[in-house]
C-alpha positions in Angstrom: 169.5 199.8 213.0 169.4 198.6 216.5 169.3 194.8 216.7 170.5 194.2 220.2 168.1 193.3 223.0 168.7 191.2 226.0 167.0 187.9 225.1 164.4 187.8 227.9 161.6 186.1 226.0 162.6 182.5 226.3 161.4 179.0 226.6 163.8 177.4 229.0 164.1 174.4 231.3 163.4 176.4 234.5 160.1 177.1 236.2 160.0 180.7 237.4 157.8 182.2 240.1 158.0 186.0 240.4 156.3 188.4 242.7 156.1 192.2 243.1 156.1 193.5 246.6 156.0 197.2 245.8 156.8 199.6 242.9 156.5 198.9 239.2 157.7 196.0 237.0 158.8 197.3 233.6 157.1 194.4 231.7 153.3 194.3 231.9 153.5 197.6 233.9 149.8 198.3 233.8 148.7 194.8 234.8 151.4 193.5 237.2 150.5 195.2 240.5 152.1 195.0 243.9 151.0 191.8 245.6 150.8 190.1 242.3 152.7 187.1 241.1 153.3 185.0 238.0 154.2 181.4 237.5 155.9 180.3 234.2 156.3 176.5 234.0 159.4 175.0 232.5 159.7 174.8 228.7 157.2 177.5 228.1 158.0 180.9 226.5 157.9 183.9 228.9 159.4 187.3 229.2 158.4 191.0 228.9 155.3 192.1 227.0 155.5 193.5 223.5 155.6 197.1 224.6 158.5 196.5 226.9 160.4 194.5 224.3 159.9 197.1 221.6 160.9 199.9 223.9 164.1 198.2 224.9 164.9 197.1 221.3 164.7 200.7 220.0 166.2 202.6 223.0 169.6 204.3 222.9 172.2 201.9 224.1 173.3 203.7 227.3 173.1 203.0 231.0 169.6 203.5 232.3 168.3 203.2 235.9 165.5 200.7 236.2 163.4 199.5 239.1 163.8 202.5 241.4 161.6 202.3 244.4 160.7 198.7 243.5 161.0 195.4 245.4 160.4 192.2 243.5 161.6 188.6 243.8 162.0 185.6 241.6 162.5 181.9 242.4 163.7 179.5 239.7 163.6 175.8 239.9 164.5 172.9 237.6 161.4 171.2 239.1 157.9 171.5 237.7 155.8 173.9 239.8 152.0 174.0 239.7 149.2 176.0 241.2 146.7 174.7 243.7 143.0 174.3 243.0 142.4 177.4 245.2 144.8 179.5 243.1 143.3 178.2 239.8 139.6 178.3 240.7 138.6 179.8 244.0 140.5 183.0 244.3 139.3 184.3 240.9 142.5 186.4 240.4 144.0 184.5 237.4 144.3 186.5 234.2 142.8 184.3 231.4 144.2 186.8 228.8 147.8 186.8 230.1 149.1 185.1 227.0 147.9 187.9 224.8 150.7 190.3 225.9 153.1 188.4 223.6 150.9 188.4 220.4 152.2 191.7 219.1 155.9 190.5 219.3 157.3 190.4 215.8 158.8 187.1 214.5 162.5 188.1 214.2 164.0 184.6 213.9 165.5 183.9 210.5 166.8 180.4 210.2 168.8 181.3 207.1 170.8 183.9 208.9 174.1 182.5 210.3 
């Protein structure tokens, strides 16, 4: 069975701001559109959606081209970042269901496995 997958779902000590300029982002491909951005605050889990995780977890382990015709950016900071009142309330572009993309991820952690 294929157990390897780059550990991209993580809760870490960095805040991450990511934006998509054009193209497709392999995680949340249907929802994350050009001009969109996401902010993940430090010490919160984040990473690809369940569909992307499952696809990468079961794919043949061979070189694959990703992100053709795509331009994205990511800023990481050890400082806490937050959104403005305009971003949270006025622009009405926040996705209140964003957290649901991780609900189908299986719980693979086994504390007894060493």
